Biopython code that builds the backbone (N, CA, C, O; Angstrom):
import numpy as np
from Bio.PDB.StructureBuilder import StructureBuilder

atoms = [
    (1, "UNK", "N", (166.743, -206.918, -39.934)),
    (1, "UNK", "CA", (166.412, -205.743, -40.698)),
    (1, "UNK", "C", (165.428, -204.912, -39.896)),
    (1, "UNK", "O", (164.324, -205.376, -39.611)),
    (2, "UNK", "N", (165.786, -203.743, -39.540)),
    (2, "UNK", "CA", (164.885, -202.835, -38.857)),
    (2, "UNK", "C", (164.508, -201.736, -39.827)),
    (2, "UNK", "O", (165.361, -200.990, -40.307)),
    (3, "UNK", "N", (163.218, -201.644, -40.109)),
    (3, "UNK", "CA", (162.742, -200.665, -41.061)),
    (3, "UNK", "C", (162.282, -199.423, -40.330)),
    (3, "UNK", "O", (161.708, -199.507, -39.244)),
    (4, "UNK", "N", (162.529, -198.292, -40.915)),
    (4, "UNK", "CA", (162.117, -197.054, -40.262)),
    (4, "UNK", "C", (161.128, -196.272, -41.099)),
    (4, "UNK", "O", (160.638, -195.227, -40.672)),
    (5, "UNK", "N", (160.828, -196.772, -42.297)),
    (5, "UNK", "CA", (159.868, -196.092, -43.148)),
    (5, "UNK", "C", (158.839, -197.098, -43.618)),
    (5, "UNK", "O", (158.962, -198.295, -43.358)),
    (6, "UNK", "N", (157.826, -196.609, -44.311)),
    (6, "UNK", "CA", (156.793, -197.498, -44.811)),
    (6, "UNK", "C", (157.384, -198.439, -45.848)),
    (6, "UNK", "O", (158.386, -198.128, -46.491)),
    (7, "UNK", "N", (156.749, -199.591, -46.000)),
    (7, "UNK", "CA", (157.145, -200.549, -47.011)),
    (7, "UNK", "C", (155.928, -200.883, -47.854)),
    (7, "UNK", "O", (154.791, -200.728, -47.409)),
    (8, "UNK", "N", (156.170, -201.341, -49.068)),
    (8, "UNK", "CA", (155.072, -201.697, -49.957)),
    (8, "UNK", "C", (155.142, -203.181, -50.253)),
    (8, "UNK", "O", (156.190, -203.694, -50.646)),
    (9, "UNK", "N", (154.032, -203.868, -50.067)),
    (9, "UNK", "CA", (153.899, -205.273, -50.422)),
    (9, "UNK", "C", (152.748, -205.330, -51.402)),
    (9, "UNK", "O", (151.596, -205.129, -51.021)),
    (10, "UNK", "N", (153.049, -205.604, -52.668)),
    (10, "UNK", "CA", (152.023, -205.552, -53.702)),
    (10, "UNK", "C", (151.519, -204.127, -53.805)),
    (10, "UNK", "O", (152.312, -203.193, -53.923)),
    (11, "UNK", "N", (150.206, -203.951, -53.761)),
    (11, "UNK", "CA", (149.621, -202.615, -53.841)),
    (11, "UNK", "C", (149.345, -202.059, -52.454)),
    (11, "UNK", "O", (148.742, -200.994, -52.316)),
    (12, "UNK", "N", (149.777, -202.765, -51.441)),
    (12, "UNK", "CA", (149.477, -202.407, -50.062)),
    (12, "UNK", "C", (150.681, -201.763, -49.398)),
    (12, "UNK", "O", (151.784, -202.307, -49.439)),
    (13, "UNK", "N", (150.473, -200.624, -48.797)),
    (13, "UNK", "CA", (151.551, -199.925, -48.104)),
    (13, "UNK", "C", (151.365, -200.140, -46.603)),
    (13, "UNK", "O", (150.324, -199.801, -46.040)),
    (14, "UNK", "N", (152.389, -200.706, -45.965)),
    (14, "UNK", "CA", (152.290, -201.006, -44.541)),
    (14, "UNK", "C", (153.168, -200.064, -43.737)),
    (14, "UNK", "O", (154.241, -199.671, -44.193)),
    (15, "UNK", "N", (152.721, -199.701, -42.549)),
    (15, "UNK", "CA", (153.580, -198.896, -41.696)),
    (15, "UNK", "C", (154.646, -199.790, -41.092)),
    (15, "UNK", "O", (154.334, -200.866, -40.583)),
    (16, "UNK", "N", (155.869, -199.372, -41.138)),
    (16, "UNK", "CA", (156.916, -200.119, -40.465)),
    (16, "UNK", "C", (157.207, -199.409, -39.157)),
    (16, "UNK", "O", (157.672, -198.269, -39.141)),
    (17, "UNK", "N", (156.931, -200.090, -38.074)),
    (17, "UNK", "CA", (157.095, -199.470, -36.769)),
    (17, "UNK", "C", (158.521, -199.583, -36.269)),
    (17, "UNK", "O", (158.959, -198.753, -35.473)),
    (18, "UNK", "N", (159.254, -200.588, -36.714)),
    (18, "UNK", "CA", (160.626, -200.774, -36.273)),
    (18, "UNK", "C", (160.694, -201.274, -34.845)),
    (18, "UNK", "O", (159.778, -201.058, -34.053)),
    (19, "UNK", "N", (161.782, -201.940, -34.528)),
    (19, "UNK", "CA", (161.980, -202.468, -33.184)),
    (19, "UNK", "C", (162.016, -201.326, -32.175)),
    (19, "UNK", "O", (162.546, -200.250, -32.454)),
    (20, "UNK", "N", (161.459, -201.571, -31.031)),
    (20, "UNK", "CA", (161.481, -200.576, -29.971)),
    (20, "UNK", "C", (160.335, -199.583, -30.034)),
    (20, "UNK", "O", (160.201, -198.734, -29.153)),
    (21, "UNK", "N", (159.507, -199.679, -31.066)),
    (21, "UNK", "CA", (158.402, -198.730, -31.199)),
    (21, "UNK", "C", (157.070, -199.423, -30.910)),
    (21, "UNK", "O", (156.130, -199.343, -31.701)),
    (22, "UNK", "N", (157.009, -200.075, -29.810)),
    (22, "UNK", "CA", (155.805, -200.775, -29.411)),
    (22, "UNK", "C", (156.095, -202.250, -29.228)),
    (22, "UNK", "O", (157.054, -202.797, -29.771)),
    (23, "UNK", "N", (155.239, -202.865, -28.453)),
    (23, "UNK", "CA", (155.385, -204.298, -28.226)),
    (23, "UNK", "C", (155.070, -205.041, -29.519)),
    (23, "UNK", "O", (154.434, -204.479, -30.411)),
    (24, "UNK", "N", (155.501, -206.288, -29.635)),
    (24, "UNK", "CA", (155.132, -207.054, -30.825)),
    (24, "UNK", "C", (153.615, -207.075, -31.053)),
    (24, "UNK", "O", (153.164, -206.966, -32.194)),
    (25, "UNK", "N", (152.833, -207.213, -29.992)),
    (25, "UNK", "CA", (151.374, -207.231, -30.137)),
    (25, "UNK", "C", (150.879, -205.904, -30.725)),
    (25, "UNK", "O", (150.016, -205.899, -31.603)),
    (26, "UNK", "N", (151.417, -204.792, -30.246)),
    (26, "UNK", "CA", (151.006, -203.486, -30.779)),
    (26, "UNK", "C", (151.392, -203.350, -32.244)),
    (26, "UNK", "O", (150.644, -202.775, -33.034)),
    (27, "UNK", "N", (152.554, -203.877, -32.607)),
    (27, "UNK", "CA", (153.008, -203.809, -33.991)),
    (27, "UNK", "C", (152.152, -204.688, -34.896)),
    (27, "UNK", "O", (151.830, -204.290, -36.015)),
    (28, "UNK", "N", (151.778, -205.885, -34.424)),
    (28, "UNK", "CA", (150.889, -206.765, -35.191)),
    (28, "UNK", "C", (149.540, -206.084, -35.357)),
    (28, "UNK", "O", (148.966, -206.086, -36.446)),
    (29, "UNK", "N", (149.037, -205.504, -34.281)),
    (29, "UNK", "CA", (147.739, -204.806, -34.328)),
    (29, "UNK", "C", (147.775, -203.662, -35.354)),
    (29, "UNK", "O", (146.814, -203.464, -36.097)),
    (30, "UNK", "N", (148.875, -202.918, -35.392)),
    (30, "UNK", "CA", (149.010, -201.812, -36.344)),
    (30, "UNK", "C", (149.030, -202.326, -37.783)),
    (30, "UNK", "O", (148.464, -201.692, -38.674)),
    (31, "UNK", "N", (149.672, -203.460, -38.013)),
    (31, "UNK", "CA", (149.708, -204.026, -39.361)),
    (31, "UNK", "C", (148.317, -204.468, -39.800)),
    (31, "UNK", "O", (147.920, -204.232, -40.942)),
    (32, "UNK", "N", (147.575, -205.110, -38.897)),
    (32, "UNK", "CA", (146.206, -205.529, -39.213)),
    (32, "UNK", "C", (145.335, -204.304, -39.479)),
    (32, "UNK", "O", (144.552, -204.292, -40.429)),
    (33, "UNK", "N", (145.468, -203.282, -38.649)),
    (33, "UNK", "CA", (144.684, -202.058, -38.835)),
    (33, "UNK", "C", (145.004, -201.406, -40.178)),
    (33, "UNK", "O", (144.108, -200.877, -40.836)),
    (34, "UNK", "N", (146.275, -201.438, -40.590)),
    (34, "UNK", "CA", (146.671, -200.846, -41.880)),
    (34, "UNK", "C", (146.065, -201.624, -43.048)),
    (34, "UNK", "O", (145.652, -201.026, -44.042)),
    (35, "UNK", "N", (146.011, -202.945, -42.935)),
    (35, "UNK", "CA", (145.387, -203.746, -43.994)),
    (35, "UNK", "C", (143.908, -203.401, -44.093)),
    (35, "UNK", "O", (143.384, -203.226, -45.193)),
    (36, "UNK", "N", (143.232, -203.302, -42.953)),
    (36, "UNK", "CA", (141.810, -202.953, -42.966)),
    (36, "UNK", "C", (141.600, -201.543, -43.519)),
    (36, "UNK", "O", (140.663, -201.312, -44.283)),
    (37, "UNK", "N", (142.453, -200.612, -43.145)),
    (37, "UNK", "CA", (142.323, -199.237, -43.626)),
    (37, "UNK", "C", (142.497, -199.175, -45.142)),
    (37, "UNK", "O", (141.799, -198.422, -45.821)),
    (38, "UNK", "N", (143.426, -199.968, -45.666)),
    (38, "UNK", "CA", (143.642, -199.988, -47.114)),
    (38, "UNK", "C", (142.415, -200.510, -47.850)),
    (38, "UNK", "O", (142.194, -200.183, -49.016)),
    (39, "UNK", "N", (141.626, -201.319, -47.166)),
    (39, "UNK", "CA", (140.397, -201.865, -47.747)),
    (39, "UNK", "C", (139.188, -200.992, -47.393)),
    (39, "UNK", "O", (138.053, -201.354, -47.702)),
    (40, "UNK", "N", (139.426, -199.858, -46.753)),
    (40, "UNK", "CA", (138.370, -198.955, -46.290)),
    (40, "UNK", "C", (137.403, -199.657, -45.340)),
    (40, "UNK", "O", (136.199, -199.405, -45.360)),
    (41, "UNK", "N", (137.953, -200.540, -44.512)),
    (41, "UNK", "CA", (137.154, -201.262, -43.526)),
    (41, "UNK", "C", (137.629, -200.886, -42.124)),
    (41, "UNK", "O", (138.088, -201.741, -41.366)),
    (42, "UNK", "N", (137.520, -199.638, -41.795)),
    (42, "UNK", "CA", (137.962, -199.165, -40.495)),
    (42, "UNK", "C", (136.834, -199.377, -39.490)),
    (42, "UNK", "O", (135.754, -198.799, -39.609)),
    (43, "UNK", "N", (137.108, -200.210, -38.511)),
    (43, "UNK", "CA", (136.135, -200.480, -37.454)),
    (43, "UNK", "C", (136.885, -201.008, -36.235)),
    (43, "UNK", "O", (138.004, -201.507, -36.356)),
    (44, "UNK", "N", (136.278, -200.899, -35.084)),
    (44, "UNK", "CA", (136.965, -201.393, -33.883)),
    (44, "UNK", "C", (137.057, -202.920, -33.899)),
    (44, "UNK", "O", (136.175, -203.603, -34.420)),
    (45, "UNK", "N", (138.127, -203.434, -33.326)),
    (45, "UNK", "CA", (138.300, -204.878, -33.192)),
    (45, "UNK", "C", (139.170, -205.151, -31.983)),
    (45, "UNK", "O", (139.943, -204.298, -31.547)),
    (46, "UNK", "N", (139.032, -206.360, -31.446)),
    (46, "UNK", "CA", (139.843, -206.735, -30.285)),
    (46, "UNK", "C", (140.942, -207.694, -30.723)),
    (46, "UNK", "O", (140.921, -208.212, -31.840)),
    (47, "UNK", "N", (141.882, -207.920, -29.851)),
    (47, "UNK", "CA", (142.994, -208.811, -30.159)),
    (47, "UNK", "C", (142.549, -210.263, -30.285)),
    (47, "UNK", "O", (143.277, -211.088, -30.837)),
    (48, "UNK", "N", (141.365, -210.582, -29.782)),
    (48, "UNK", "CA", (140.880, -211.957, -29.826)),
    (48, "UNK", "C", (139.823, -212.198, -30.895)),
    (48, "UNK", "O", (139.391, -213.336, -31.078)),
    (49, "UNK", "N", (139.393, -211.148, -31.611)),
    (49, "UNK", "CA", (138.474, -211.338, -32.737)),
    (49, "UNK", "C", (139.201, -212.138, -33.810)),
    (49, "UNK", "O", (140.399, -211.956, -34.025)),
    (50, "UNK", "N", (138.471, -213.023, -34.483)),
    (50, "UNK", "CA", (139.130, -213.733, -35.586)),
    (50, "UNK", "C", (139.345, -212.741, -36.720)),
    (50, "UNK", "O", (138.528, -211.849, -36.952)),
    (51, "UNK", "N", (140.453, -212.915, -37.414)),
    (51, "UNK", "CA", (140.774, -211.997, -38.497)),
    (51, "UNK", "C", (139.714, -212.036, -39.590)),
    (51, "UNK", "O", (139.419, -211.012, -40.206)),
    (52, "UNK", "N", (139.147, -213.197, -39.830)),
    (52, "UNK", "CA", (138.077, -213.306, -40.834)),
    (52, "UNK", "C", (136.865, -212.479, -40.418)),
    (52, "UNK", "O", (136.231, -211.846, -41.262)),
    (53, "UNK", "N", (136.538, -212.477, -39.137)),
    (53, "UNK", "CA", (135.391, -211.704, -38.640)),
    (53, "UNK", "C", (135.569, -210.206, -38.843)),
    (53, "UNK", "O", (134.598, -209.481, -39.060)),
    (54, "UNK", "N", (136.804, -209.750, -38.772)),
    (54, "UNK", "CA", (137.019, -208.301, -38.888)),
    (54, "UNK", "C", (137.295, -207.858, -40.318)),
    (54, "UNK", "O", (137.503, -206.672, -40.572)),
    (55, "UNK", "N", (137.299, -208.811, -41.260)),
    (55, "UNK", "CA", (137.420, -208.430, -42.662)),
    (55, "UNK", "C", (138.729, -208.764, -43.344)),
    (55, "UNK", "O", (138.973, -208.306, -44.460)),
    (56, "UNK", "N", (139.580, -209.552, -42.700)),
    (56, "UNK", "CA", (140.842, -209.957, -43.321)),
    (56, "UNK", "C", (140.570, -211.204, -44.161)),
    (56, "UNK", "O", (140.239, -212.261, -43.625)),
    (57, "UNK", "N", (140.712, -211.073, -45.479)),
    (57, "UNK", "CA", (140.478, -212.182, -46.409)),
    (57, "UNK", "C", (141.756, -213.009, -46.569)),
    (57, "UNK", "O", (142.821, -212.622, -46.088)),
    (58, "UNK", "N", (141.639, -214.138, -47.242)),
    (58, "UNK", "CA", (142.801, -215.012, -47.405)),
    (58, "UNK", "C", (143.945, -214.315, -48.133)),
    (58, "UNK", "O", (145.107, -214.525, -47.785)),
    (59, "UNK", "N", (143.651, -213.509, -49.113)),
    (59, "UNK", "CA", (144.715, -212.775, -49.816)),
    (59, "UNK", "C", (145.377, -211.774, -48.866)),
    (59, "UNK", "O", (146.576, -211.518, -48.976)),
    (60, "UNK", "N", (144.611, -211.213, -47.942)),
    (60, "UNK", "CA", (145.171, -210.302, -46.944)),
    (60, "UNK", "C", (146.100, -211.044, -45.986)),
    (60, "UNK", "O", (147.054, -210.465, -45.466)),
    (61, "UNK", "N", (145.818, -212.320, -45.756)),
    (61, "UNK", "CA", (146.668, -213.130, -44.868)),
    (61, "UNK", "C", (148.069, -213.263, -45.460)),
    (61, "UNK", "O", (149.061, -213.250, -44.732)),
    (62, "UNK", "N", (148.142, -213.391, -46.775)),
    (62, "UNK", "CA", (149.448, -213.474, -47.435)),
    (62, "UNK", "C", (150.201, -212.163, -47.228)),
    (62, "UNK", "O", (151.389, -212.162, -46.903)),
    (63, "UNK", "N", (149.509, -211.066, -47.418)),
    (63, "UNK", "CA", (150.112, -209.749, -47.186)),
    (63, "UNK", "C", (150.566, -209.628, -45.738)),
    (63, "UNK", "O", (151.665, -209.146, -45.464)),
    (64, "UNK", "N", (149.721, -210.064, -44.814)),
    (64, "UNK", "CA", (150.068, -209.997, -43.391)),
    (64, "UNK", "C", (151.296, -210.840, -43.098)),
    (64, "UNK", "O", (152.193, -210.394, -42.381)),
    (65, "UNK", "N", (151.352, -212.042, -43.635)),
    (65, "UNK", "CA", (152.512, -212.908, -43.430)),
    (65, "UNK", "C", (153.787, -212.237, -43.928)),
    (65, "UNK", "O", (154.794, -212.213, -43.219)),
    (66, "UNK", "N", (153.750, -211.697, -45.132)),
    (66, "UNK", "CA", (154.940, -211.040, -45.691)),
    (66, "UNK", "C", (155.361, -209.822, -44.877)),
    (66, "UNK", "O", (156.552, -209.606, -44.653)),
    (67, "UNK", "N", (154.403, -209.037, -44.440)),
    (67, "UNK", "CA", (154.748, -207.841, -43.660)),
    (67, "UNK", "C", (155.240, -208.215, -42.269)),
    (67, "UNK", "O", (156.112, -207.539, -41.725)),
    (68, "UNK", "N", (154.696, -209.281, -41.682)),
    (68, "UNK", "CA", (155.202, -209.742, -40.385)),
    (68, "UNK", "C", (156.668, -210.157, -40.494)),
    (68, "UNK", "O", (157.497, -209.790, -39.661)),
    (69, "UNK", "N", (156.965, -210.922, -41.529)),
    (69, "UNK", "CA", (158.351, -211.365, -41.711)),
    (69, "UNK", "C", (159.292, -210.180, -41.899)),
    (69, "UNK", "O", (160.406, -210.177, -41.376)),
    (70, "UNK", "N", (158.848, -209.193, -42.631)),
    (70, "UNK", "CA", (159.676, -208.010, -42.847)),
    (70, "UNK", "C", (159.764, -207.152, -41.586)),
    (70, "UNK", "O", (160.851, -206.721, -41.200)),
    (71, "UNK", "N", (158.644, -206.909, -40.958)),
    (71, "UNK", "CA", (158.587, -206.055, -39.766)),
    (71, "UNK", "C", (159.462, -206.590, -38.633)),
    (71, "UNK", "O", (160.153, -205.827, -37.957)),
    (72, "UNK", "N", (159.426, -207.910, -38.435)),
    (72, "UNK", "CA", (160.150, -208.502, -37.312)),
    (72, "UNK", "C", (161.452, -209.175, -37.739)),
    (72, "UNK", "O", (162.137, -209.776, -36.912)),
    (73, "UNK", "N", (161.800, -209.079, -39.033)),
    (73, "UNK", "CA", (163.015, -209.681, -39.560)),
    (73, "UNK", "C", (163.123, -211.143, -39.147)),
    (73, "UNK", "O", (164.111, -211.570, -38.551)),
    (74, "UNK", "N", (162.080, -211.896, -39.481)),
    (74, "UNK", "CA", (162.061, -213.316, -39.184)),
    (74, "UNK", "C", (161.389, -214.058, -40.324)),
    (74, "UNK", "O", (160.756, -213.455, -41.191)),
    (75, "UNK", "N", (161.534, -215.368, -40.309)),
    (75, "UNK", "CA", (160.873, -216.210, -41.301)),
    (75, "UNK", "C", (159.933, -217.149, -40.571)),
    (75, "UNK", "O", (160.343, -217.873, -39.664)),
    (76, "UNK", "N", (158.680, -217.133, -40.969)),
    (76, "UNK", "CA", (157.699, -218.027, -40.362)),
    (76, "UNK", "C", (157.862, -219.387, -41.030)),
    (76, "UNK", "O", (157.704, -219.507, -42.245)),
    (77, "UNK", "N", (158.179, -220.420, -40.235)),
    (77, "UNK", "CA", (158.328, -221.761, -40.810)),
    (77, "UNK", "C", (157.024, -222.243, -41.447)),
    (77, "UNK", "O", (155.935, -221.917, -40.974)),
    (78, "UNK", "N", (157.144, -223.008, -42.505)),
    (78, "UNK", "CA", (155.988, -223.515, -43.240)),
    (78, "UNK", "C", (154.977, -224.187, -42.313)),
    (78, "UNK", "O", (153.773, -223.999, -42.481)),
    (79, "UNK", "N", (155.445, -224.964, -41.344)),
    (79, "UNK", "CA", (154.525, -225.682, -40.458)),
    (79, "UNK", "C", (153.734, -224.740, -39.544)),
    (79, "UNK", "O", (152.736, -225.153, -38.954)),
    (80, "UNK", "N", (154.164, -223.489, -39.419)),
    (80, "UNK", "CA", (153.446, -222.520, -38.586)),
    (80, "UNK", "C", (152.461, -221.667, -39.385)),
    (80, "UNK", "O", (151.752, -220.839, -38.813)),
    (81, "UNK", "N", (152.414, -221.860, -40.673)),
    (81, "UNK", "CA", (151.478, -221.094, -41.503)),
    (81, "UNK", "C", (150.172, -221.873, -41.564)),
    (81, "UNK", "O", (149.891, -222.587, -42.527)),
    (82, "UNK", "N", (149.385, -221.714, -40.506)),
    (82, "UNK", "CA", (148.120, -222.436, -40.363)),
    (82, "UNK", "C", (147.004, -221.473, -39.983)),
    (82, "UNK", "O", (147.254, -220.352, -39.540)),
    (83, "UNK", "N", (145.782, -221.925, -40.163)),
    (83, "UNK", "CA", (144.623, -221.115, -39.778)),
    (83, "UNK", "C", (144.625, -220.846, -38.276)),
    (83, "UNK", "O", (144.238, -219.760, -37.845)),
    (84, "UNK", "N", (145.054, -221.817, -37.477)),
    (84, "UNK", "CA", (145.089, -221.618, -36.021)),
    (84, "UNK", "C", (146.112, -220.563, -35.614)),
    (84, "UNK", "O", (145.847, -219.749, -34.730)),
    (85, "UNK", "N", (147.275, -220.572, -36.254)),
    (85, "UNK", "CA", (148.318, -219.601, -35.905)),
    (85, "UNK", "C", (147.944, -218.194, -36.342)),
    (85, "UNK", "O", (148.352, -217.221, -35.708)),
    (86, "UNK", "N", (147.172, -218.074, -37.417)),
    (86, "UNK", "CA", (146.793, -216.774, -37.952)),
    (86, "UNK", "C", (145.317, -216.485, -37.708)),
    (86, "UNK", "O", (144.668, -215.818, -38.514)),
    (87, "UNK", "N", (144.786, -216.991, -36.586)),
    (87, "UNK", "CA", (143.378, -216.815, -36.245)),
    (87, "UNK", "C", (143.067, -215.399, -35.752)),
    (87, "UNK", "O", (142.030, -214.834, -36.099)),
    (88, "UNK", "N", (143.955, -214.833, -34.951)),
    (88, "UNK", "CA", (143.696, -213.527, -34.323)),
    (88, "UNK", "C", (145.018, -212.815, -34.048)),
    (88, "UNK", "O", (146.096, -213.384, -34.217)),
    (89, "UNK", "N", (144.912, -211.591, -33.633)),
    (89, "UNK", "CA", (146.110, -210.845, -33.246)),
    (89, "UNK", "C", (146.811, -211.549, -32.090)),
    (89, "UNK", "O", (148.040, -211.607, -32.046)),
    (90, "UNK", "N", (146.035, -212.078, -31.160)),
    (90, "UNK", "CA", (146.626, -212.785, -30.012)),
    (90, "UNK", "C", (147.436, -214.000, -30.449)),
    (90, "UNK", "O", (148.537, -214.220, -29.945)),
    (91, "UNK", "N", (146.905, -214.796, -31.383)),
    (91, "UNK", "CA", (147.637, -215.991, -31.813)),
    (91, "UNK", "C", (148.867, -215.611, -32.635)),
    (91, "UNK", "O", (149.902, -216.273, -32.544)),
    (92, "UNK", "N", (148.762, -214.563, -33.426)),
    (92, "UNK", "CA", (149.923, -214.105, -34.203)),
    (92, "UNK", "C", (150.993, -213.553, -33.260)),
    (92, "UNK", "O", (152.184, -213.790, -33.462)),
    (93, "UNK", "N", (150.570, -212.821, -32.237)),
    (93, "UNK", "CA", (151.519, -212.297, -31.253)),
    (93, "UNK", "C", (152.267, -213.445, -30.579)),
    (93, "UNK", "O", (153.482, -213.365, -30.394)),
    (94, "UNK", "N", (151.563, -214.504, -30.214)),
    (94, "UNK", "CA", (152.213, -215.657, -29.583)),
    (94, "UNK", "C", (153.231, -216.286, -30.534)),
    (94, "UNK", "O", (154.315, -216.685, -30.107)),
    (95, "UNK", "N", (152.892, -216.373, -31.803)),
    (95, "UNK", "CA", (153.810, -216.919, -32.806)),
    (95, "UNK", "C", (155.051, -216.036, -32.921)),
    (95, "UNK", "O", (156.177, -216.534, -32.897)),
    (96, "UNK", "N", (154.844, -214.734, -33.045)),
    (96, "UNK", "CA", (155.983, -213.805, -33.167)),
    (96, "UNK", "C", (156.858, -213.869, -31.928)),
    (96, "UNK", "O", (158.084, -213.892, -32.042)),
    (97, "UNK", "N", (156.252, -213.899, -30.745)),
    (97, "UNK", "CA", (157.022, -213.966, -29.492)),
    (97, "UNK", "C", (157.887, -215.233, -29.453)),
    (97, "UNK", "O", (159.011, -215.216, -28.952)),
    (98, "UNK", "N", (157.338, -216.331, -29.994)),
    (98, "UNK", "CA", (158.084, -217.586, -30.017)),
    (98, "UNK", "C", (159.228, -217.544, -31.030)),
    (98, "UNK", "O", (160.300, -218.097, -30.786)),
    (99, "UNK", "N", (158.995, -216.890, -32.158)),
    (99, "UNK", "CA", (160.003, -216.865, -33.226)),
    (99, "UNK", "C", (161.082, -215.799, -33.049)),
    (99, "UNK", "O", (162.190, -215.961, -33.562)),
    (100, "UNK", "N", (160.788, -214.729, -32.345)),
    (100, "UNK", "CA", (161.755, -213.631, -32.204)),
    (100, "UNK", "C", (163.104, -214.090, -31.626)),
    (100, "UNK", "O", (164.146, -213.714, -32.163)),
    (101, "UNK", "N", (163.117, -214.890, -30.548)),
    (101, "UNK", "CA", (164.436, -215.321, -30.049)),
    (101, "UNK", "C", (165.201, -216.164, -31.060)),
    (101, "UNK", "O", (166.432, -216.149, -31.073)),
    (102, "UNK", "N", (164.488, -216.897, -31.905)),
    (102, "UNK", "CA", (165.141, -217.726, -32.918)),
    (102, "UNK", "C", (165.747, -216.876, -34.032)),
    (102, "UNK", "O", (166.716, -217.282, -34.673)),
    (103, "UNK", "N", (165.172, -215.695, -34.260)),
    (103, "UNK", "CA", (165.632, -214.806, -35.331)),
    (103, "UNK", "C", (166.875, -214.023, -34.924)),
    (103, "UNK", "O", (167.604, -213.522, -35.779)),
    (104, "UNK", "N", (167.114, -213.919, -33.626)),
    (104, "UNK", "CA", (168.233, -213.087, -33.136)),
    (104, "UNK", "C", (169.578, -213.712, -33.375)),
    (104, "UNK", "O", (170.602, -213.129, -33.018)),
]
sb = StructureBuilder()
sb.init_structure("model")
sb.init_model(0)
sb.init_chain("A")
sb.init_seg("    ")
for serial, (resi, resn, name, xyz) in enumerate(atoms, 1):
    if name == "N":
        sb.init_residue(resn, " ", resi, " ")
    sb.init_atom(name, np.array(xyz, "f"), 0.0, 1.0, " ", f" {name:<3s}", serial, name[0])
structure = sb.get_structure()
């Protein structure tokens, strides 16, 4: 599923970048930035900052998981839904990169 318009998950509206509109890391970064913006927590962050440090709460992690699955048209296996896998943009990017070939 390649989305070309915004999508809504709960009360949160996420930008759908669609395939080909940036690297997976850039797309993950945009999703995290959109979650922070929706919470009015706009501030600089790096790809290696922990998501908790930049203001992503546990409920936001659920939103992030759902939007990742939709954005990349993949399903994150239950065993990969861990604090280590969802620690930072870098770790999420590594997870997405690993799962993308399996989704094709």
